[in-house]
N, C-alpha and C positions, 0 to 999 in steps of 0.2 A: 413661648415662641420668641425668637429673637427679633430685634428691630428690623434686621434685614429681611426676615421672613414675612413680617407684617407689611412693610413698605415696599418690598420687592428689592431684588439686587440692583445696585446702580448699573446704569447702562455703560457698556464698555465704549470708550472713546475710539473714534475711527483711527486706524493706524496712520501715522504720518508718512508722507511720501519719502521713499528712501533717498538719502542724500548721497551724492557722488563722493567717493573717497578722494583724498588729495591726489593720489596717483592718476585716477581717471580724469580729474579736472585738468591735470597737466597734459594728459594725452589729448583731451578735447581742445586744449588751447594751442597745441602744436601746429595744426593747419593754418590757423589764423595768424600765428606768429610768423610762419613762413610767408604768408601773403604780405605782411608788413616788411619782413626782411628782404623779399624780392623787390619791393618798391625802393628800398634804401640801397641795396647792393647791386641791383641790375637796372640802372636808369635808362640804359640804351635798349632795353627789351620790354619796355612797358606796353607797347602796342601788342606784342605777342602775349604778354601777361594778361592784358585786357581780354584778348580772345580766349585765353584759358578760363578766366573767371566767367565769361559768358557761356562757354561750353559746359562748365560745371553746373550753372543754373539750368541750362537746357536739359542736361542729363538728369539733374535732380527732379525736374518736372516729369520726365518719363519714369523715373523711379517710383513716384507716387502712383502713377497709373498702372505700370507693369509690375513693379516689384512688390507693392503692397496691395493693390486692388486686383492684380491679375488680369488687367485689360491689355491684351496683346494688340499693339498699335503699330502698323507699318506706315502710317501717315501723320506722325506727330509733327512733322514740319509744317503742316497746315496751320497750326496755332502759332508756331514760331514766325511763319511768314505773315500771318494776319497781324500779329503784333508789330512786326517790322513795318508793314505798309500803313498800319494805323498811326504809328509814330511819325512816319514820313508825311502822310496826308495832314496830320495835325500840325506839323511844323510848317508846311507850305501854305495851308489855307486858313489856319486858325491862330496858333501861337507857337513860337519856337522856344518857349520855356521848357527846359528838359523834364522837370518833374511832372508838370501837367501832361506833357506828351507821354511820359511813362505810365502815368495813372490811366490816361485815356486808352492807351494800347492794351494795358492789362485788363481793363474793364471790357473792351471789345472782344479780346481773346476769350475771356471768361464766359461772356454771353454766347459766343460762338460755340465754345466747348459744351455748355449746358444744352444748347439747342441740338447740336449734332449728337451729343451723348444720349439725350432723351429719345432720339430717333433710332440709333443703332444698338443701344445697349440692351434691347430686348433679345438680341441674338448672342451667340457665343461661338467659340472655336474658330474654325476656318471662315465661317460666314462673317463673323465680327471682324476678323483680320482683313478680309477683302473689302469690307465696308469702310474701314478706316483708310485704306488705300484709295478707295473710290472718292471719298470726301476730299482727300488731299489733291487728287487729280482734278476734281471739279473746281476747287478753289484756284489751283494753278492756271487752269484754262480760263477761268473768269478773270483773273488778274491779267492774263495775256491779252484778252479781248478788250478789256476796259482801258484802252490806251489813254483816253483823256484823263482818267483818274489815277491810274497806276503807272503810266508810261510804257506799258506793254513790255516788249523785249528790252527796251532801253532802260527800264526801271525809273527810279526817282532819285534826284539829287536834292538833298536837304539843304536849306539855308543855314548859315552860321547860327549856332545855338546861343541863346543868352547865357551869361555867367550863371553857374549853378548857385542857387540861393542868393543870387545877386552879387556874389563875392568871388567865385572861382571860375576863371575863364578856361575854356577848352583850348589847350595849346596843341601845337604840332607834335610835341614829344609824348603826349598821352598821360601826363601826370594826373590831371583832373579826371579824365575818363577812367583811369585805373582805380582811383580811390572811389569814384562814383559807382563803378561796377562792383567793387568789393563791398561797399556799404549795402547796396541792394541785395547782393548775394547773402550777406550776413542776416539781413532782415528775413529773407525768405527761408534761410536755413533754420533759424530759430523758430519760425512759424511751423515749418515742416516737422522739426524735432518735437514740438509740442503736439502737433496733430497726430503723428503716428503713435504717440504714447497716450493719447486720449481715448476715452471709450469709443468715439467714432472711429479712430484709427484702428483700434483692436477689432472692432466689428468688421471693418473693411478687410482686414487681414484674415479674419475668420471666413468671410465670404470668398476670398481667394482660395482658401483651403477646402471648404466644403459649402458651396452655396445652398444645397438642398437642406442641410442640417440647420443653417442659419435661417432659412425661410421657415423651417418647421418650428423654430422657437420664437417666431414672430418678428424677426428682423426685416425691415423694409429694404430688401436686397437691391431692387432696381433704383430706388431713390438715393441710396448711399453710393452706389456705383456712379450714378450721374453726378452727384456732388463731388466725388473724388476725381472724376474726369474733368469737371469744370475747374476744380482747383489746379489740376495738372495743366490744363489749357491756359489758365491765368499765368502760371509760372513760365510756361513756354513763351507766351506773349510778351512777358517782361524781358525775357532773354532776347527775343527778336527786336524789341524796341531798343534795348541797350546796344545791340549790334548796329542798328540803323543810326543811332545817335553817335556812336563811337566812330563809325566809318564815314558818316555823312552821306550814305547812299543805301538804296534798297534795290535788289535785283530779283528777277523771277526765280533764280536758283535757290532762294530761301524757302521756296515751296516745293522743291524737287524731291524725288524719291531718294536721291543721293544724300540729301540733308537728313532725311528720316533714317536712312541706313547708318549714317555716321554716328548719330546720337545713340542709336541702338548698339552699335559696335563699342562706343565709349562705355556704355552701361555694362555690357557683358564683360568688357575688359577689366573694369574696376571691380565689379561684383554687385549683384542685386540684393535687395532687402538690407542694404547697409548704406546709410546716407553718405558716409564718407567714401563709398565706392565711386560715387560721381566725381569726387575730388581726384582720386587716384587715377581713374580711367581717363579723365579729361586732361590731366597734366601729362600723363604718359603719351596719350594719343597726339596731342598738339605738338609736344616737344619732339617726339620721334618723327612725326610727319614733317615738321620744319627741317630737321636735320637731314632726313632721308631725301626730301625734295631738293635740298641744297646740294647734296652729293649727286643725285641722279633725278632730274625733273621728270623723267619718263617712266621710271620703274619704282617709284617710292611706295606704290600700293603693295608691291611684293613684300616689303618690310612690314607694313601694317598687317597684311594678311598673315604673315608668319608669326608675328607677335600675338595676334588674336588666337591662332591655332595653338601656339605654345601655352597661352594662358588657359584655354579651355581643356587641353589635354593634361596638363601637369598640376593645375590648381582646381580645387573642388568648386569654388565660387569666385572666380576672378582673382585679381591680384590682392584683394583684401584677405584672401585665405592665408597669405603669408603672415598676417598678424595673428591669426588663429594658430598657425603652426608654431610660431615663436612663443605664443602664450602657453600652449600645451607643453612645449619643451621645457619652459621655465617652471611650470607647475610640476612636471614629473621630476625635475631635479630637486625641487623644494620638498616634495612629499617624502616622509620617512620610509625607510625600507621595512618590509614585512617582518623581518627578524633583525635584531641588533647585530652589529658586526662581531661582537664577542660572544654571542650566544650560539652561533652556528644554526644549522637548519632546525626547524621545529620537529620535535620527536613525533614518531608515528603513534597513533592511538589505536590500540586493538580493541575490538568489541569484547 
């Protein structure tokens, strides 16, 4: 007998994680290079750019819940508004340190998401969708009634924030706010990228596709959906806190159905189950909205509606489908023909 037979064959080492090719690394770097380029090349539009970055983060939070976990939510603005109000209350009554306010708002939104998720995620389909809408409506009414804490219809006006990290002051031109929002977005994006490719993320994606089969193999379906919902709520709360800190105010509109519909529209426009779909959808929506409202303040929603209809009708999964179309076209050009150009058609084979 050989030594390998006596001692047993050596255990195979686990396969290393696949590395990104240089081309894909460049593709992943392009959005972040554009964020930096916009800061340098468009200094007069940094306030608009900050709104774009916040909308990207908000859409990314809904992507986790809807795109990967399959939780259809019509009230995602509840977490956005809770984060915004938490940041405002923290700045007024506790501390106006921006990072502490951001962490406080994120934690409050995450806890709120876990509690409401534990209550409503026993349901599914139309019932779940209506419950998410009911939760948002209850929170909006509570914020409207708690005038002493939230300001009611008048909202909250935040005091001037302390310099970020004690070094960078929030100026009127939005330089610090833009970089601050970009850095927070980068942290959340990297965390989301890691989560959706982790065993937890893949199991949540499996639950979206077939919850009965995942339950049959022993996956804790409800607990993982609640965890994904809480993560999504935390991200939305961060986006709301960034909005409150960047604008210096919080309004009851942050909890409205229109806000929930806007972020859903952004996600559908960009493309679901693609993290960069939030980038594409948010940029296109905010820029088109700004240009259309400047041209006609009363009919700009016609432009947004037409753009959304065109995206749904002509692209399979939002504007990110353009990347797939271009990739397939390049692959078809690079693939060799079935028969060489000098060989002619393949001869027929008779039995």
